[in-house]
DOVOTOR-304310 format. One record per atom (N, C-alpha, C): x negated, y, z. Coordinates in Angstrom, 1 decimal. Each point is the difference from the previous one (the first is absolute). Layout:
<x X | y Y | z Z>;
...
This chain:
<x 14.1 | y -28.2 | z -28.7>;
<x -0.4 | y 0.1 | z 1.8>;
<x -0.9 | y 1.4 | z -0.1>;
<x 0.3 | y 0.8 | z 1.3>;
<x -0.2 | y 0.8 | z 0.2>;
<x -1.4 | y -0.2 | z 0.9>;
<x -1.0 | y 1.0 | z 0.2>;
<x -1.6 | y 0.0 | z 0.7>;
<x 0.7 | y 0.8 | z 1.4>;
<x -0.4 | y -0.8 | z 1.2>;
<x 0.1 | y 0.4 | z 1.3>;
<x -0.4 | y 1.6 | z 0.2>;
<x 0.8 | y 1.0 | z 0.6>;
<x -0.7 | y 1.1 | z 0.0>;
<x -1.3 | y 0.5 | z 1.3>;
<x -0.8 | y 0.3 | z 0.1>;
<x -0.9 | y -0.1 | z 0.5>;
<x -0.1 | y 1.2 | z 1.2>;
<x 0.3 | y -0.3 | z 1.2>;
<x 0.5 | y 1.2 | z 0.7>;
<x -1.3 | y 1.0 | z 0.4>;
<x 0.1 | y 1.6 | z 0.1>;
<x -0.4 | y 1.0 | z -0.2>;
<x -1.8 | y -0.5 | z 0.9>;
<x 0.6 | y 0.0 | z 1.1>;
<x -1.2 | y -0.6 | z 0.9>;
<x -0.9 | y -1.1 | z -0.6>;
<x 0.8 | y -0.5 | z -0.2>;
<x -1.1 | y -1.6 | z -0.8>;
<x -0.7 | y 0.8 | z -0.7>;
<x 0.5 | y 0.6 | z -1.4>;
<x -0.7 | y 0.9 | z -0.9>;
<x -1.3 | y 0.4 | z 0.2>;
<x 0.4 | y 0.8 | z 1.4>;
<x -1.1 | y 0.6 | z 0.4>;
<x -1.1 | y -0.6 | z 0.7>;
<x 0.2 | y -1.0 | z 0.5>;
<x -1.1 | y -1.0 | z 0.4>;
<x -0.5 | y -1.0 | z -1.1>;
<x 0.6 | y -0.2 | z -0.9>;
<x -0.5 | y -0.7 | z -1.2>;
<x -0.8 | y 1.3 | z -0.6>;
<x 0.3 | y 0.8 | z 0.0>;
<x -1.0 | y 1.6 | z -0.5>;
<x -1.0 | y 0.0 | z 0.8>;
<x 0.0 | y -0.6 | z 0.9>;
<x -1.5 | y 0.3 | z 0.9>;
<x 0.1 | y 0.9 | z 1.0>;
<x 0.9 | y 0.2 | z 0.2>;
<x 0.7 | y 0.8 | z 1.7>;
<x 0.3 | y -1.0 | z 0.8>;
<x -1.1 | y -0.4 | z 0.6>;
<x 0.4 | y -1.7 | z 1.1>;
<x -0.4 | y 0.9 | z 1.2>;
<x -0.2 | y 1.5 | z 0.2>;
<x 0.2 | y 0.4 | z 1.4>;
<x 1.2 | y 0.7 | z 0.2>;
<x 1.5 | y -1.4 | z 0.1>;
<x 1.0 | y 0.5 | z -0.2>;
<x 0.7 | y 0.3 | z 1.6>;
<x 0.8 | y 0.0 | z 0.5>;
<x 0.5 | y 0.4 | z 1.1>;
<x 1.5 | y -0.2 | z 0.0>;
<x 0.8 | y -1.0 | z 0.8>;
<x 1.2 | y -0.1 | z -0.2>;
<x 0.9 | y 1.4 | z 1.3>;
<x 0.7 | y 0.8 | z -0.6>;
<x 0.6 | y 0.9 | z 0.6>;
<x 1.5 | y -0.2 | z 0.2>;
<x 0.5 | y 0.6 | z 1.3>;
<x 1.7 | y -0.4 | z 0.0>;
<x 0.7 | y 1.0 | z -0.9>;
<x 0.9 | y -0.8 | z -0.3>;
<x 0.7 | y 0.6 | z -0.5>;
<x 1.2 | y 1.0 | z 0.5>;
<x 0.4 | y 0.7 | z -0.6>;
<x 0.9 | y 1.2 | z 0.8>;
<x 0.8 | y -0.3 | z 1.2>;
<x 0.8 | y -1.0 | z -1.0>;
<x 1.0 | y -0.4 | z 1.0>;
<x -0.2 | y -1.5 | z 1.2>;
<x -1.6 | y -0.3 | z -0.2>;
<x -0.3 | y -1.1 | z 0.9>;
<x 0.7 | y -0.3 | z 1.3>;
<x 0.5 | y -0.9 | z 0.7>;
<x 0.6 | y 0.3 | z 1.2>;
<x -1.2 | y -0.5 | z 0.9>;
<x -0.5 | y 0.6 | z 0.9>;
<x -1.4 | y -0.2 | z 0.9>;
<x 0.4 | y -1.2 | z 0.6>;
<x -0.9 | y -0.7 | z 0.9>;
<x 0.6 | y -1.1 | z 1.2>;
<x -0.6 | y 1.2 | z 0.9>;
<x 1.0 | y -0.5 | z 1.1>;
<x 0.3 | y 0.3 | z 1.0>;
<x -1.2 | y 0.4 | z 1.3>;
<x -0.5 | y 1.7 | z 0.5>;
<x -0.6 | y -0.2 | z 0.2>;
<x -1.7 | y 0.6 | z -0.4>;
<x 0.6 | y -0.1 | z -1.5>;
<x -0.9 | y 0.8 | z -0.9>;
<x -0.7 | y 1.1 | z 0.1>;
<x -1.3 | y 0.7 | z -0.1>;
<x -0.2 | y 1.4 | z 0.5>;
<x -0.1 | y 0.9 | z -1.5>;
<x 0.3 | y -1.3 | z -1.1>;
<x -0.3 | y 1.0 | z -1.1>;
<x 1.8 | y 1.1 | z 0.2>;
<x -0.5 | y 1.3 | z -0.2>;
<x 0.9 | y 1.1 | z -0.4>;
<x 0.9 | y 0.1 | z -0.9>;
<x 1.2 | y 0.2 | z 0.0>;
<x 1.4 | y -0.1 | z -0.7>;
<x -0.9 | y 0.5 | z -1.6>;
<x -0.5 | y 1.5 | z 0.2>;
<x -0.4 | y 1.0 | z -0.8>;
<x -1.2 | y -1.0 | z -0.6>;
<x -0.3 | y -1.0 | z 0.4>;
<x -1.4 | y -0.3 | z -0.8>;
<x 0.6 | y -1.5 | z -1.0>;
<x 1.3 | y -0.1 | z 0.0>;
<x 0.6 | y -0.9 | z -1.4>;
<x -0.2 | y 0.2 | z -1.2>;
<x -0.2 | y -0.4 | z -0.6>;
<x -1.0 | y 0.2 | z -1.6>;
<x -1.3 | y 0.4 | z -0.1>;
<x -0.9 | y 0.1 | z 1.1>;
<x -1.1 | y 0.7 | z -0.1>;
<x -1.3 | y -0.9 | z 0.8>;
<x 1.0 | y -0.5 | z 1.3>;
<x -0.8 | y -0.9 | z 0.9>;
<x -0.5 | y -1.5 | z -0.4>;
<x -1.5 | y -0.6 | z 0.2>;
<x 0.0 | y -1.2 | z -0.6>;
<x 0.8 | y -1.3 | z 0.9>;
<x 0.6 | y -1.0 | z -0.2>;
<x 0.9 | y -0.8 | z 0.3>;
<x -0.1 | y -1.3 | z -0.9>;
<x 0.5 | y -1.1 | z 0.7>;
<x 0.6 | y -1.2 | z -0.4>;
<x 1.2 | y -0.1 | z 0.4>;
<x 0.4 | y -1.2 | z -0.9>;
<x 1.7 | y -0.7 | z 0.6>;
<x -0.4 | y -1.3 | z 0.7>;
<x 1.0 | y 0.1 | z 1.3>;
<x -0.2 | y -1.1 | z 0.3>;
<x 1.1 | y -1.2 | z -0.9>;
<x 0.0 | y -1.5 | z 0.2>;
<x 0.7 | y -0.4 | z -0.2>;
<x 1.6 | y -0.2 | z 0.3>;
<x 0.2 | y 0.9 | z 1.1>;
<x 1.4 | y 0.5 | z 0.7>;
<x 0.3 | y 1.1 | z -0.6>;
<x -0.5 | y 0.4 | z -1.2>;
<x 0.5 | y 1.6 | z -0.5>;
<x -0.8 | y 1.0 | z 0.7>;
<x -0.3 | y 0.0 | z 1.0>;
<x -0.5 | y 1.3 | z 0.9>;
<x -1.4 | y 0.5 | z -1.0>;
<x -0.5 | y 1.2 | z 0.5>;
<x -1.3 | y -0.1 | z -0.4>;
<x -0.9 | y 0.7 | z 0.9>;
<x -1.3 | y -0.1 | z -0.2>;
<x -0.9 | y 0.2 | z 1.7>;
<x -1.2 | y 0.3 | z -1.0>;
<x -0.9 | y 1.0 | z 0.8>;
<x -1.3 | y 0.4 | z -0.4>;
<x -1.0 | y -1.0 | z -0.4>;
<x -1.1 | y 0.3 | z -0.4>;
<x -0.7 | y -1.2 | z 0.1>;
<x -1.6 | y 0.6 | z -0.4>;
<x -1.2 | y -0.7 | z 0.2>;
<x -1.2 | y 0.2 | z -0.3>;
<x -0.4 | y 0.4 | z -1.5>;
<x 0.5 | y 0.9 | z -0.6>;
<x 0.0 | y 0.2 | z -1.3>;
<x -1.5 | y 0.5 | z 0.0>;
<x -0.7 | y 0.6 | z 0.7>;
<x -1.4 | y 0.3 | z -0.5>;
<x -0.7 | y -1.2 | z 0.2>;
<x 0.2 | y -1.1 | z 0.5>;
<x -1.1 | y -0.9 | z -0.6>;
<x 0.5 | y -1.2 | z -0.5>;
<x 1.4 | y 0.1 | z -0.4>;
<x 0.6 | y -0.7 | z -1.0>;
<x -0.5 | y -0.3 | z -1.3>;
<x -0.3 | y -1.0 | z -0.9>;
<x -0.6 | y 0.0 | z -1.5>;
<x 1.5 | y -0.8 | z -0.6>;
<x 0.8 | y 1.0 | z -0.6>;
<x 1.2 | y -0.7 | z -0.5>;
<x -0.9 | y -1.5 | z -0.9>;
<x 1.2 | y -1.0 | z -0.5>;
<x -0.1 | y -0.6 | z -1.1>;
<x 1.0 | y 0.3 | z -0.8>;
<x 0.1 | y -0.5 | z -1.3>;
<x 1.0 | y 0.4 | z -0.7>;
<x 1.1 | y -0.6 | z 0.5>;
<x -0.1 | y -1.4 | z 0.4>;
<x 0.9 | y -0.3 | z 0.6>;
<x 1.4 | y 0.5 | z 1.0>;
<x -1.4 | y 0.8 | z 0.9>;
<x 0.8 | y 1.1 | z 0.7>;
<x 0.7 | y 1.1 | z -0.3>;
<x -0.8 | y 0.8 | z -0.7>;
<x 0.9 | y 1.1 | z -1.2>;
<x 1.1 | y -0.6 | z -0.7>;
<x 0.4 | y -1.1 | z -0.4>;
<x 1.0 | y -0.7 | z -0.4>;
<x 1.1 | y 0.1 | z 0.9>;
<x -0.1 | y -0.9 | z 1.1>;
<x 0.5 | y 0.1 | z 1.2>;
<x 0.6 | y 1.8 | z 0.4>;
<x -1.0 | y 1.0 | z 0.1>;
<x 0.5 | y 1.2 | z -0.1>;
<x 1.1 | y 0.5 | z -0.7>;
<x -0.2 | y -0.4 | z -1.5>;
<x 0.4 | y 0.4 | z -0.8>;
<x 1.8 | y -0.5 | z 0.4>;
<x -0.3 | y -1.3 | z 0.4>;
<x 1.6 | y -0.5 | z -0.1>;
<x 0.8 | y 0.4 | z 1.2>;
<x -0.6 | y 0.8 | z 1.1>;
<x 0.4 | y 0.9 | z 1.3>;
<x 0.4 | y 1.4 | z -0.8>;
<x -0.3 | y -0.1 | z -0.6>;
<x 0.4 | y 2.1 | z -0.3>;
<x -0.7 | y 0.4 | z 0.5>;
<x -1.4 | y -0.5 | z 0.3>;
<x -0.6 | y 1.0 | z 1.2>;
<x -1.0 | y 1.2 | z -1.0>;
<x -0.2 | y 1.3 | z 0.5>;
<x -1.0 | y 0.9 | z -0.5>;
<x -0.8 | y -0.3 | z -0.6>;
<x -0.7 | y 0.2 | z -1.0>;
<x -1.7 | y -0.5 | z 0.0>;
<x -1.0 | y 1.3 | z 1.0>;
<x -1.1 | y -0.4 | z 0.3>;
<x -0.7 | y 1.1 | z 0.2>;
<x -1.5 | y -0.4 | z -0.2>;
<x -0.7 | y 0.9 | z -0.1>;
<x -1.8 | y -0.5 | z -0.7>;
<x -0.9 | y 0.9 | z 1.2>;
<x -0.9 | y -0.8 | z 0.5>;
<x -0.9 | y 0.1 | z 0.9>;
<x -0.7 | y 1.4 | z -0.8>;
<x -0.2 | y 1.1 | z 0.6>;
<x -1.0 | y 0.8 | z -0.5>;
<x -1.2 | y 0.3 | z 0.4>;
<x -0.6 | y -1.6 | z 0.4>;
<x -1.3 | y 0.2 | z 0.4>;
<x -1.1 | y 0.1 | z -1.1>;
<x 0.5 | y -0.7 | z -1.4>;
<x -0.8 | y 0.2 | z -1.3>;
<x 1.3 | y 0.5 | z -0.8>;
<x 0.5 | y 0.9 | z 0.1>;
<x 1.2 | y 0.5 | z -1.1>;
<x 0.6 | y 1.7 | z 1.1>;
<x -1.1 | y 0.5 | z 0.0>;
<x 0.5 | y 0.8 | z 1.1>;
<x 1.3 | y 1.1 | z -0.9>;
<x 1.0 | y 0.5 | z 0.9>;
<x 1.0 | y 0.5 | z -0.8>;
<x 0.0 | y 1.9 | z 0.2>;
<x 0.5 | y 0.7 | z -0.7>;
<x 0.4 | y 1.3 | z 0.8>;
<x 1.0 | y 0.6 | z 0.1>;
<x 0.8 | y -0.3 | z 1.4>;
<x 1.4 | y -0.1 | z 0.1>;
<x 0.2 | y 1.7 | z 0.4>;
<x 0.7 | y 0.4 | z -1.3>;
<x 0.3 | y 1.9 | z 0.2>;
<x 1.3 | y -0.5 | z 0.6>;
<x 0.5 | y 0.5 | z 1.6>;
<x 1.0 | y 0.3 | z 0.5>;
<x 0.8 | y 0.9 | z 0.1>;
<x 0.6 | y 0.9 | z -1.3>;
<x 0.3 | y 1.4 | z -0.2>;
<x 1.2 | y 0.1 | z -0.8>;
<x 0.7 | y 0.3 | z 0.7>;
<x 1.5 | y 0.4 | z -0.8>;
<x 0.1 | y 1.3 | z -0.9>;
<x -0.9 | y 0.2 | z 0.1>;
<x -0.2 | y 1.3 | z -1.3>;
<x -0.4 | y -0.3 | z -1.1>;
<x 0.8 | y 0.2 | z -1.2>;
<x -0.5 | y -0.8 | z -1.1>;
<x -1.3 | y 0.8 | z -0.6>;
<x 0.1 | y 1.4 | z 0.2>;
<x -0.9 | y 0.6 | z -1.1>;
<x -1.2 | y -0.8 | z 1.0>;
<x -0.3 | y 0.4 | z 1.6>;
<x -0.8 | y -0.1 | z 0.7>;
<x -0.9 | y -1.6 | z -0.4>;
<x 1.1 | y -0.6 | z 0.2>;
<x -0.2 | y -1.6 | z -0.1>;
<x -0.8 | y -0.6 | z -1.4>;
<x 0.8 | y 1.0 | z -1.4>;
<x -0.8 | y -0.1 | z -1.1>;
<x -1.8 | y 0.5 | z 0.0>;
<x -0.1 | y 1.3 | z 0.4>;
<x -1.5 | y 0.4 | z 0.5>;
<x -0.5 | y -0.8 | z 0.2>;
<x 0.7 | y -0.6 | z 1.5>;
<x -1.3 | y -0.9 | z 1.0>;
<x -0.5 | y -1.0 | z -0.9>;
<x 1.2 | y -0.9 | z -1.0>;
<x -0.4 | y -1.1 | z -1.0>;
<x -0.8 | y 0.5 | z -1.1>;
<x 0.4 | y 1.3 | z -0.3>;
<x -1.6 | y 0.4 | z -1.5>;
<x -1.3 | y -0.2 | z 0.8>;
<x 0.3 | y 0.8 | z 1.1>;
<x -1.7 | y 0.5 | z 0.6>;
<x -0.2 | y -2.0 | z 0.1>;
<x 0.6 | y -0.8 | z 0.3>;
<x -0.7 | y -1.4 | z 0.5>;
<x -0.3 | y -0.5 | z -1.2>;
<x 0.5 | y 0.3 | z -1.4>;
<x -0.4 | y -0.4 | z -1.1>;
<x -1.1 | y 0.9 | z -0.4>;
<x -0.4 | y 1.2 | z 0.4>;
<x -0.8 | y 0.5 | z -0.6>;
<x -1.5 | y -0.5 | z 0.6>;
<x 0.1 | y -0.3 | z 1.4>;
<x -1.3 | y -0.5 | z 0.8>;
<x -0.3 | y -1.2 | z 0.0>;
<x 1.2 | y -0.8 | z 0.0>;
<x -0.1 | y -1.7 | z -0.1>;
<x 0.4 | y -0.9 | z -1.4>;
<x 0.6 | y 0.5 | z -0.7>;
<x 0.3 | y -0.3 | z -1.0>;
<x 1.6 | y -0.5 | z -0.4>;
<x 0.0 | y -0.9 | z -1.3>;
<x 1.7 | y 0.2 | z 0.2>;
<x 0.6 | y -1.6 | z 0.5>;
<x 1.0 | y -0.4 | z 0.7>;
<x 0.6 | y -0.4 | z 0.5>;
<x 1.1 | y -0.6 | z 0.0>;
<x 0.4 | y -1.3 | z 0.5>;
<x 1.6 | y -0.2 | z 0.2>;
<x 0.8 | y 0.9 | z 1.1>;
<x 1.1 | y 0.4 | z -0.9>;
<x 0.5 | y 0.6 | z 1.1>;
<x 1.4 | y -0.8 | z 0.4>;
<x 0.2 | y -0.3 | z 1.8>;
<x 1.1 | y -0.4 | z 0.0>;
<x 1.4 | y 1.1 | z 1.1>;
<x 0.8 | y 0.3 | z -0.9>;
<x 1.0 | y 1.1 | z 1.4>;
<x 1.1 | y -1.0 | z -0.1>;
<x 0.0 | y 0.5 | z 1.7>;
<x 1.2 | y -0.9 | z 1.1>;
<x 0.9 | y 1.3 | z 0.0>;
<x 0.1 | y 0.9 | z 0.7>;
<x 0.6 | y 0.8 | z 0.4>;
<x -0.4 | y 1.3 | z -0.5>;
<x 0.4 | y 0.4 | z -1.4>;
<x -0.6 | y 1.2 | z -1.0>;
<x 0.7 | y 1.4 | z 0.9>;
<x -1.4 | y 1.0 | z 0.3>;
<x -0.9 | y -0.2 | z -1.1>;
<x -1.3 | y -1.3 | z 0.4>;
<x 0.0 | y 0.2 | z 1.3>;
<x -1.3 | y -1.0 | z 0.5>;
<x -0.2 | y -1.0 | z -1.1>;
<x -1.4 | y -0.3 | z 0.0>;
<x -0.4 | y -0.6 | z -0.7>;
<x -1.5 | y -0.8 | z 0.6>;
<x -0.3 | y -1.1 | z -0.6>;
<x -1.3 | y -0.6 | z 0.6>;
<x -0.6 | y -0.4 | z -1.2>;
<x -1.5 | y 0.3 | z -0.1>;
<x -0.7 | y -0.3 | z -0.9>;
<x -1.1 | y -0.9 | z 0.4>;
<x -0.1 | y -1.0 | z -1.2>;
<x -1.1 | y -0.9 | z 0.8>;
<x -1.3 | y -0.4 | z -0.9>;
<x -0.9 | y -0.3 | z 0.8>;
<x -1.3 | y 0.1 | z -0.6>;
<x -0.8 | y -1.5 | z 0.0>;
<x -1.3 | y -0.1 | z 0.0>;
<x -0.7 | y -1.1 | z 0.7>;
<x -1.4 | y 0.4 | z 0.2>;
<x -0.5 | y -0.5 | z 1.2>;
<x -1.0 | y 0.2 | z 0.3>;
<x -1.4 | y -1.1 | z 0.1>;
<x -1.0 | y -0.1 | z 0.0>;
<x -0.9 | y -0.9 | z 0.4>;
<x -0.7 | y 0.5 | z 1.5>;
<x 0.1 | y 0.6 | z 0.5>;
<x -0.4 | y 0.0 | z 1.6>;
<x 1.2 | y 0.7 | z 0.6>;
<x 0.7 | y -0.8 | z 0.8>;
<x 1.1 | y 0.2 | z 1.2>;
<x -0.7 | y 1.0 | z 1.0>;
<x 1.6 | y 1.2 | z 0.3>;
<x -0.1 | y 1.3 | z 0.4>;
<x 1.1 | y -0.2 | z 0.8>;
<x -0.1 | y 0.8 | z 1.4>;
<x 1.2 | y -0.2 | z 1.1>;
<x 0.9 | y 1.7 | z -0.9>;
<x 1.2 | y -0.3 | z 0.8>;
<x 1.2 | y 1.0 | z -0.8>;
<x -0.3 | y 1.8 | z 0.4>;
<x 0.3 | y 0.2 | z -1.0>;
<x -0.3 | y 1.7 | z 0.4>;
<x 1.3 | y 0.9 | z 0.0>;
<x 0.3 | y 1.0 | z 1.0>;
<x 1.2 | y 0.2 | z -0.3>;
<x 0.0 | y 1.5 | z -0.2>;
<x 0.6 | y 0.6 | z -0.5>;
<x 0.1 | y 1.6 | z -0.4>;
<x 1.5 | y 0.5 | z 0.6>;
<x 0.0 | y 0.4 | z 1.2>;
<x 1.6 | y 1.0 | z -0.2>;
<x -0.1 | y 1.4 | z 0.0>;
<x 0.7 | y 1.0 | z -0.7>;
<x 0.5 | y 1.1 | z -0.1>;
<x 1.6 | y 0.4 | z -0.1>;
<x 0.1 | y 1.3 | z 0.5>;
<x 1.4 | y 0.8 | z -0.2>;
<x -0.2 | y 0.7 | z -1.2>;
<x 1.1 | y 0.1 | z -0.6>;
<x 0.2 | y 0.9 | z -1.1>;
<x 1.3 | y 0.6 | z -0.1>;
<x 0.5 | y 1.4 | z 0.0>;
<x 1.2 | y 0.5 | z 0.2>;
<x 0.6 | y -0.4 | z 1.3>;
<x -0.4 | y -0.5 | z 0.9>;
<x 0.6 | y -0.8 | z 1.5>;
<x 0.2 | y -1.1 | z 0.1>;
<x -0.3 | y -0.7 | z -1.6>;
<x 0.0 | y -1.3 | z 0.3>;
<x -1.5 | y -1.4 | z -0.1>;
<x 0.5 | y -0.8 | z 1.2>;
<x -1.6 | y -0.8 | z 0.0>;
<x 0.2 | y -0.7 | z -1.2>;
<x -1.8 | y -0.4 | z -0.3>;
<x 0.0 | y -0.8 | z -1.4>;
<x -1.1 | y -1.0 | z 0.8>;
<x -0.2 | y -1.3 | z -0.8>;
<x -1.2 | y -0.2 | z 0.1>;
<x -0.5 | y -1.0 | z -1.3>;
<x -1.2 | y -0.3 | z -0.3>;
<x -0.9 | y -0.7 | z -0.6>;
<x -0.6 | y -1.2 | z 0.5>;
<x 0.2 | y -1.3 | z 0.2>;
<x -1.0 | y -0.8 | z 0.1>;
<x -0.4 | y -0.9 | z -0.4>;
<x -1.6 | y 0.1 | z -0.1>;
<x -0.6 | y -1.4 | z -0.9>;
<x 0.1 | y -1.0 | z 0.8>;
<x 0.5 | y -1.0 | z -0.4>;
<x 0.2 | y -1.1 | z 0.7>;
<x -1.2 | y -1.1 | z -0.6>;
<x -0.8 | y -0.4 | z 1.3>;
<x -0.9 | y -1.1 | z -0.1>;
<x -0.2 | y -1.0 | z 0.9>;
<x -1.0 | y -0.6 | z 0.3>;
<x -0.5 | y -1.4 | z 0.5>;
<x 1.1 | y 0.6 | z 1.4>;
<x 1.1 | y -1.6 | z -0.2>;
<x 0.7 | y -0.1 | z 1.6>;
<x 1.4 | y 0.8 | z -0.5>;
<x 0.3 | y 0.4 | z -1.6>;
<x 0.8 | y 0.3 | z 0.3>;
<x 1.1 | y -0.9 | z -1.5>;
<x 1.3 | y 0.5 | z -0.4>;
<x 0.2 | y -1.2 | z -1.3>;
<x 1.3 | y 1.4 | z -0.3>;
<x 0.3 | y -0.1 | z -1.1>;
<x 1.0 | y 0.8 | z -0.5>;
<x 1.2 | y -1.0 | z -1.1>;
<x 1.1 | y 0.7 | z -0.1>;
<x 1.1 | y -0.8 | z -0.2>;
<x -0.5 | y 0.1 | z -1.8>;
<x -0.2 | y -1.1 | z -0.7>;
<x -0.2 | y 0.3 | z -1.4>;
<x 1.6 | y -0.5 | z -0.8>;
<x 0.7 | y -0.9 | z 0.5>;
<x 1.2 | y -0.3 | z -0.7>;
<x 1.2 | y -0.4 | z 1.2>;
<x 1.0 | y 0.4 | z -0.5>;
<x 1.6 | y -0.2 | z 0.9>;
<x 1.0 | y 1.2 | z 0.4>;
<x 0.8 | y -0.2 | z 0.8>;
<x 1.1 | y 1.1 | z -0.3>;
<x -0.7 | y 0.8 | z 1.1>;
<x 0.2 | y 1.5 | z 0.2>;
<x -0.3 | y 0.8 | z 0.6>;
<x 0.8 | y 0.1 | z 0.9>;
<x 0.8 | y 0.2 | z 1.5>;
<x 0.8 | y -0.4 | z 1.2>;
<x 0.8 | y 1.0 | z -0.2>;
<x -0.7 | y 1.5 | z -0.5>;
<x 1.6 | y 0.9 | z -0.1>;
<x 0.7 | y -0.4 | z -1.3>;
<x -0.1 | y -0.7 | z -0.8>;
<x 0.6 | y -0.7 | z -1.1>;
<x 1.2 | y -0.3 | z 0.4>;
<x 0.4 | y -0.7 | z 1.4>;
<x 0.4 | y -0.7 | z 0.4>;
<x 1.3 | y 0.3 | z 0.8>;
<x -0.4 | y 1.4 | z 0.5>;
<x 1.1 | y 0.7 | z 0.8>;
<x 1.1 | y 0.3 | z -0.8>;
């Protein structure tokens, strides 16, 4: 008899990352009248209704239970993490050399961190913090191309598991 596979979202929860957020999958059908922009599919918090359509929810106030996370996994939701206690450096840069330099500088100043890659070479470095802080954004232009580095903090979330929306096109 084989052991049932524990979904990755549940593994995250079981390993102590309980500040999880249900994220719309990239192909989620939205409820009629939804104010969630189509380009936010795969990135924005959302929950599936019994009818199968998805809606936004108050993820900042929700403390999920393990049973909720099991449900999210059954919906094929992407999984996010509130960045209040787990700030993330979001390197929104499509220049591989520049993205690597920013990552290296973050590691030099802040230490090693797990990295999540969505649309390469963009990347996100995940840290922890004892004291919450608000988001910090740096935007700049290099060779005529705009780039951004955001330090996501209190009031934000980042996707830590799931399917990137551009992979669905």
